[in-house]
C-alpha positions as CSV (number, residue, x, y, z in Angstrom):
1,M,-72.9,90.1,-85.2
2,Y,-72.1,86.5,-84.1
3,F,-73.5,84.1,-81.5
4,C,-71.3,83.2,-78.6
5,A,-71.6,80.0,-76.7
6,M,-74.4,81.4,-74.6
7,K,-76.5,82.0,-77.8
8,R,-76.8,85.7,-77.1
9,K,-75.7,88.2,-79.8
10,K,-72.5,89.9,-78.9
11,E,-70.1,92.3,-80.6
12,P,-66.5,92.8,-79.5
13,F,-65.8,96.4,-78.4
14,N,-69.5,97.0,-77.6
15,K,-69.6,98.3,-74.1
16,E,-73.1,97.1,-73.6
17,S,-72.4,93.5,-74.6
18,G,-69.1,92.8,-73.0
19,K,-66.4,94.0,-70.7
20,K,-62.9,94.8,-71.9
21,V,-60.3,93.3,-69.6
22,S,-56.6,92.4,-69.9
23,F,-55.4,89.5,-71.9
24,E,-54.3,87.8,-68.7
25,D,-57.8,88.1,-67.2
26,V,-59.4,86.5,-70.3
27,V,-57.0,83.5,-70.0
28,N,-57.5,83.3,-66.2
29,L,-61.3,83.1,-66.8
30,I,-60.9,79.8,-68.8
31,G,-62.9,77.1,-67.1
32,A,-64.7,79.5,-64.8
33,P,-68.3,80.6,-65.5
34,S,-68.3,84.2,-66.5
35,E,-70.0,86.8,-68.6
36,Y,-68.7,87.7,-72.0
37,H,-65.3,89.5,-71.8
38,F,-62.8,90.4,-74.4
39,A,-59.2,91.7,-74.6
40,I,-57.0,93.2,-77.2
41,I,-53.9,91.0,-77.7
42,E,-52.2,93.3,-80.2
43,N,-53.4,96.8,-81.2
44,G,-52.5,96.4,-84.8
45,V,-51.2,93.9,-87.4
46,D,-47.8,93.7,-89.1
47,E,-47.0,94.4,-92.7
48,E,-46.5,90.7,-93.6
49,L,-50.0,89.8,-92.4
50,I,-51.5,92.8,-94.3
51,D,-49.7,91.6,-97.5
52,I,-50.9,88.0,-97.1
53,A,-54.5,89.2,-96.5
54,R,-54.3,91.6,-99.5
55,K,-53.2,88.7,-101.8
56,A,-56.4,86.9,-100.7
57,G,-58.4,90.0,-101.5
58,I,-58.9,91.1,-97.9
59,D,-57.9,94.5,-96.4
60,I,-57.0,94.2,-92.7
61,T,-55.4,97.7,-92.3
62,G,-56.3,99.0,-88.9
63,Y,-57.3,95.6,-87.5
64,K,-56.6,94.4,-83.9
65,H,-55.9,90.9,-82.6
66,V,-58.7,90.1,-80.0
67,I,-59.5,87.2,-77.7
68,E,-62.9,86.5,-76.2
69,T,-64.0,84.3,-73.3
70,S,-66.6,82.7,-75.6
71,G,-63.9,81.5,-77.9
72,T,-61.5,80.3,-75.2
73,S,-64.3,78.3,-73.5
74,H,-65.2,76.7,-76.8
75,S,-61.5,75.9,-77.5
76,Q,-60.9,74.6,-74.0
77,N,-64.0,72.3,-74.3
78,R,-62.7,70.8,-77.6
79,H,-58.9,70.8,-76.9
80,G,-58.5,71.4,-73.1
81,E,-57.5,69.2,-70.2
82,D,-60.9,67.6,-70.0
83,S,-61.2,66.8,-73.7
84,N,-60.1,63.7,-75.5
85,D,-57.3,65.5,-77.3
86,R,-54.0,63.6,-77.3
87,M,-52.1,66.8,-76.3
88,P,-54.7,68.8,-74.3
89,L,-54.2,72.5,-73.8
90,S,-53.4,74.1,-70.4
91,K,-54.0,77.7,-69.4
92,E,-50.3,78.3,-69.8
93,D,-50.6,77.4,-73.5
94,Y,-52.9,80.3,-74.1
95,F,-50.3,82.7,-72.7
96,L,-48.2,81.8,-75.8
97,I,-50.7,83.4,-78.2
98,P,-48.9,86.7,-78.5
99,E,-45.6,84.9,-79.2
100,I,-47.3,82.8,-81.9
101,I,-48.8,85.9,-83.5
102,R,-45.5,87.9,-83.4
103,H,-43.0,85.2,-84.2
104,R,-44.9,82.7,-86.2
105,D,-43.2,80.1,-88.3
106,S,-45.9,80.4,-91.0
107,V,-49.3,81.9,-91.6
108,I,-51.9,81.5,-94.3
109,V,-55.4,82.7,-95.1
110,S,-57.2,79.4,-95.1
111,P,-59.3,78.3,-98.1
112,S,-62.0,77.4,-95.5
113,V,-64.3,79.9,-93.8
114,T,-66.1,79.9,-90.4
115,R,-69.2,77.8,-90.4
116,I,-71.8,80.2,-89.2
117,H,-70.7,83.6,-90.6
118,R,-68.6,82.4,-93.5
119,N,-65.7,84.6,-92.5
120,P,-62.1,83.8,-93.7
121,V,-59.5,82.7,-91.1
122,F,-55.8,83.0,-90.6
123,I,-53.9,79.8,-89.6
124,Y,-50.7,80.4,-87.7
125,E,-48.1,77.7,-86.9
126,K,-45.3,78.0,-84.4
127,K,-42.9,75.5,-82.8
128,I,-42.3,76.3,-79.1
129,E,-41.2,72.9,-77.8
130,E,-44.4,71.6,-79.2
131,W,-46.1,72.5,-82.4
132,Y,-48.9,75.0,-82.0
133,V,-51.7,75.8,-84.5
134,Y,-53.5,79.1,-83.8
135,V,-56.6,80.2,-85.8
136,E,-58.1,83.7,-86.0
137,E,-61.4,84.7,-87.6
138,I,-61.2,87.8,-89.8
139,R,-64.2,89.9,-88.8
140,R,-65.0,92.6,-91.2
141,G,-67.2,95.6,-90.5
142,R,-66.9,98.4,-88.0
143,N,-65.0,96.4,-85.3
144,K,-62.1,95.4,-87.6
145,S,-60.8,92.5,-85.6
146,L,-58.9,89.3,-85.9
147,V,-60.5,87.2,-83.3
148,F,-59.3,84.0,-81.5
149,Q,-61.0,81.0,-83.0
150,S,-59.0,78.0,-81.9
151,L,-55.7,76.8,-80.5
152,R,-54.3,73.3,-80.8
153,K,-51.1,71.7,-79.7
154,R,-49.3,68.7,-81.3
155,K,-46.0,66.9,-80.9
156,A,-43.3,68.6,-82.7
157,P,-41.8,66.6,-85.6
């Protein structure tokens, strides 16, 4: 279980706590008040990611890449067009997430963990005109999901 921005307990893939929608719908809900929604970005993980996680002592076999409206709202508040970020994110940047996951330049299991639940995270980097950093939380348990945590954009070197 985790707390979303609305301070209500939610679980991805729980029909009673959220509505499964398309990836595009989750991105289009950014900035709009909405109930909790989630989407599956990828219905599995590649072998390289499984090997990287295994070396860190984590088994992610059978996991899915997931995005939630609570995560995108949080990220948009911190790194979006109304934030103080030097290179704010637009909705169009979120549509690059599948590309970042599939064709990443690098990925690591971070030595840091999430603040509340102490879950490990993957950090992806990808240059697509600009430099993108994408972070996914590794949620263990019955849901087996890699969940959107943050997206940032920086000037490419």
